[in-house]
N, C-alpha and C positions, 0 to 999 in steps of 0.2 A: 749476279746484280738482284736486290731484294725487290719484291714488288711492293709499291706504294700505291697502287690502285684504290681511290677514295672508296669504290662501291665494294671492294673486297675488304677493306678495312671497316667498313659500316657494318656488314656481315658480320665479321670477325666479331666485333664488340656488341652484338645484338642477339644473333642466332644460337639458342641454347644459352642464353645469359641472363641472369637473375639481377646482377650488381656490379657496377666497375668502379671500383675504388686505387687510385684518382683518375676519373675518366679522362679528364681534360689533359692530365700529364700524359699518360698513357696513350692517347690519341697523337698529341704532339711527337711523342717520340717515334710512333710507328710511321708517321707521317714523313718524318725526318730520314727516314732510310735506317736508322739505327739499327745494330743487329743486337735483338734482345735473348736474354737467358730466360725461359720459360720452364716454371718447375712444376712438377706433378707427383705427389707421393702415394701411394697404395700401399695399405698394410696387406699382408697375404695371412687374413684371419679365415679364410676359406682356400680350398684349392682352386675355385673356379672364379676368374673375372666375370661379371654379369654384365647385360646391357646399361644398367644405372652407372655403371662406370666407365661404359665407353662415352658417356657424354663429356667429361673433361678430356678423356684420350683423343676424342675427335676434335675438340678444341687444341690439344696439343697438336695434332696433324695441321689443322688449320694455321697455326703458327708456322710450323716446319715449311709449309707451302710458300709462304711469305716470307722465306729465308731465313727465320731465326733459330736459336739454338735450343732444341728440347732437351730438358733435364729431368730424367726419369728417376725417382727414389723408390727402391723397395724398403719397405718398413719393417726390415726383420729384427730389429731391435724394438720400436715401437709396436710392432705386432704384440711382442709378447706382454708389455704393459697394459695396453688396450684404451682406445679412443670412445670415452662415452658421452661425445658430441650428440648423439643421437640415440642414446640409450635412457631409460627410465629407471634403471636399476645397476647396482655395483656390475662392471665387466669384470670377469674371471682374468686372471694372468695365464698366458698361456705357454706351453713347454717349447723348449727351443726346438724338440724332433718336431713337434706338430708344426711350427711354423716353417722349419726346414722342409718338410714333406708339402706342405701348401704351395710355398714357392717354385717348387720344381718346374713349372711349365709357366710361369708368371710372364718371363720375357718373350717366348713364343706367343703367349695370349695376346700380350699388349702390341705384340709385332703385327699382329692381324689390322692393326690400325695405324700406329705409329712406323715411321722408318727407323727401325732401330739401329741401322748402321751408322745413321747420322745423328741418334743421339747420344747422348752422356748417360751411363746408367750408374748408379751407385747402391750400395747397401748400407744404410744408416747406421747399423753396427759398428762401422768403420770408425766413427767419430763420437757417438754417443756413449759405445762401449768404454772410452778411454776417458770419459770424465770425472773429475774429482771434486770433491765436497765444495771445494772452494769456487772451482768454476759454477757450480750448480747453485751455490748460495748467490754469488754474482749475478746469475741470470734470474733467479727468483726475487731478486731485490729489485727487478724493473716492474715488478706485479704486484697488485695489491688483493688480499683475499676478497674483498669485496668485488672485484672485478669478476671474478671465478664465481663465487657463488651468486650474483645477480642474473646469471644466464638461465634462461627459462626452466630447461630441463633439471639442471641442479637445484633451482630454487623449489619446484616442484618436489622433489625428492626430500630437500630440508624439511618444506612444509609438512610432509606427510610422515616424517620421521624416519624415513630411511636411511641406511648407512651410506657415508660417504668416506672414502679412505683417501688419506693424503697423497698416495701413489697417483690418484686420478687428477690432483692439482699438476702433476708433472709432465703429463703428456703435451699440453699444449707448448711448455718450454721446448721440449724435444722436437716438436714439428717446427718450432721456430728457429730453433738451433740449425735445422736442416736447411732453412734458407739462408742462414749467415753462412754456412760451410760451402755452399753451392753458388755463392754470389748470386743470388736470384733478383731477376728484374719485375718478373711478372710471375704470381703464383696462383694455380688453377686449384678449384675444389667447389664441394656442394655448399648449399646453403646452412647447412648443419654444420659447417667447418669455419664458418665466419670468425669465430672468436679466436681459434687456432691461426687463421692465415693472418690476421690483425695482429696477433702477438709475434709473427714474424717480422713484421714492420718496427714493432716496438724494439725486438732485440736487435734488429740490422742497426737500428740508430745507437743503440748504447755498443756498438761493435765498429761503429763509425763507418758504416757504409749506407747509401742511400736506401730507404726503406723501398721496399717492392710495391708494386702495384698488384691489385687482387682482382680475377674475375670468378664470381662463384655461379653457379650453375644451379637451375633447379633441379628438385629429386623427382626421379620418373615414378610413376606408379607400377605395380606388379601384376602379375596376371589375375590377381584376384581383387584389386584395386588399392590393396594397401601399399606402402612405400616398398619398392623392389629391394629386398633382402634375402642374403642366403640363409640366414637363421628363420625366415617364414617359409622356405620352400617356393618361393612364387617367382623365379627368376628364368630368365631365358640366357644360357651361358655362351660365352664366345666360342666354348670348346664343345658344345653340343653337336651332334651330327645333324645334315641337313634336314632329314627328316623329321627328326625331334624339334628342331627348330621351327622349321615350318610349322608343324603341327603344334607347339606351343602358341606361336602367334595367332595362329588360328582360332584360339581359344580366348583371346583378348576382347575385354568389352568393346563395344562399338565408340563408345564415348572417347576412348584413348588413340582412336585411330590417327587422326591428324596430329596430337601430340607426338607420337611415337615417329611419325615421318618427319616433323620438325627436329627433334631433339635427337635422334637415334639413326638419321640418313643424312645425306647430302645432296638429295634431291633437290632440284630448284625450287626455290619457295613460291616462285608463280606458278608452276605445277601443283605445289600442294595446296595453293590458295584455289585452284581450280577443282580440286578434288573436294575441298570442303565445300565448295558452291553446289558441286554435283550432288553430294550426299543430303546437304540442305534442301536441294529442290526434289530430293526423292529418290535419288538412286540407290540401290541396295548396297550397305554398308561391306557386306561379305566379297563384292567385288573389289573394293579398295583394300580389304584386308588380304585379299589373295596377292594384291600388288605389293602391298607392304611385307608381306614375309617374303615374296620372291625377291625383292631388294636387300632385305636385310640377309638372306641365305647367300644371295650372289655375292653381297660383299665380304662375308666373312669365308665363304668356301669359294664358288665360283659360278658362271652362268649356268652351266652344264648341269651341276650338283642343285641349283635351284629349279630348273626345269624338271628335272627327274623327282624331286621332292614335292612338286606341284603335281605331277603325274600320279605319283604314289598317293598322296592325299586326295584327291581326287577319285582315283580307284578305290579306296579304303572307306570313304565315308561319302561319298556322293554316288556312286555306282556299286558299292557293296564287295568289291572284289578285294584279293588279296596282295599287297604290294611284293614285287618281285624279289625284293630283298628282305623279306621277314625272316628274324631271326628263329633260330631251329634250336630244340631242346630235346635231348633223349630221356624219356622216363621209364621207369619198369611198369608194367601192367600191373593195377591194383592199387597203385599209390592213391590216397586220399586226395581230394580236391585242395583242402586245406594245405597241404603239404605241397602238393605242386605250386600253388599260389605264390607260397613261399619261395620255393625252390628257382622259379624263374624270374622271381625279382619284381612280381607284380603286385606283391603286399609284401609288408614286412614283420607282420606276428599273425598267428591265428585268429586272433581277437578282431583284427582288421580285415583278414580274409572272411571272417564269419559276417562281418557288417556289409562288406560288399556283395557277399550272396545274398542277404536278407535285403539289399536295395534293390537286387534284380540286376547288377550290372556286369555278372560273370555268364559267358556265353561259350560253350563248346558245340564248333559247326553250327553255329546260329540258333543253337538249342538255350535258350536259360536253363542255368544251373539253380535249383532253389533247394537242395539238400546239403547240408553240411557234411555228410558221411558219404558223400557221392564219389565211387572210385573211378579212375580211369582204365578203359579197356585197350586192348592190342589194336594197333593202326596209327595211320596219320590223320591229326586232326587240327583244327584251327582253334585256339583259345582267344579269347577276347574279355578285357577289362577296360570299359571306357574307350579311350584313344590308344589303348595298350593291345599290342596283338603279336601273338608268336604261334609258330608252328610246333606241334608236339609229335615226336616218333616214339611212339608207346609199342615196346617189346615184352 
């Protein structure tokens, strides 16, 4: 039997929520106990699902816990087309092979949040790949060009003379048709998706279905303060190791701690309010950042992993010790520091390696390296670059 607890419904419709359309209708359906079909689609445009995308996934989980049907759509077709809702320039089409490679672990990653066994899972190529011109023409007839070009990011591109291709007009139709095919009662998505999810309501009406309700979520800031995005490399990924996840979260700006607790965890809101009050009263933000990092690692891995990651972080960055599970690399004696930094993955090019050395960020056994031509001698050594650390076995 589905839960219709008013407090749970209140939190469902408020926590991590920017807007609800139609709020009155959705609340009525939730309070009636009717089992709803909750749709969330994600395009595999990168191999990793990051914490920004966990916001609607957590909301999908919230609906599941109230007894509703989760419908998870992997956009293997829409991913090749590319959604430009949050882009200021044309998004190139992706190759099918790239999409196929990216989506390899998507279900496993989503399964860290949603109960996959109880969810319906679809790949939208199943129906989008079969549409003909007649069907696409009928769908396109439901929208005006003015509706598309009045969107803020599209208008900016038009005003600045940037190219907009007709393919971009088709993406909202595809996402909308997903809603028709799965007969969605509710669609979840970020605020940047508002046009697309509203298109779902329009297209459902055209196909004689009741229009879906909509819940949009705010977009979360990444580690550098910009919107979290794989293309900017400022993400914390669900597949990150416990140590990597903990370390990244500890680099978060203090101003985002409460926002991360609210949007990315399910810690009780009363406790989060208390954390906020304590920080406002002068408590050290780092202590609460430790709690945040611990909670997120615990959620995606385990309590044991979270405790170990916390201990490793404290040993590495607060006590100067080397973590017990530090990665080891075998290096030939006489290899140059630039080669070594690239080989162990600390840098991706000689120019980046040189820059890091010039910044004083590279240390070997706690000795700062300031010579680009430095060569590594035999022995076991600890190399550091910022938060990165590795053990070199040089023979």
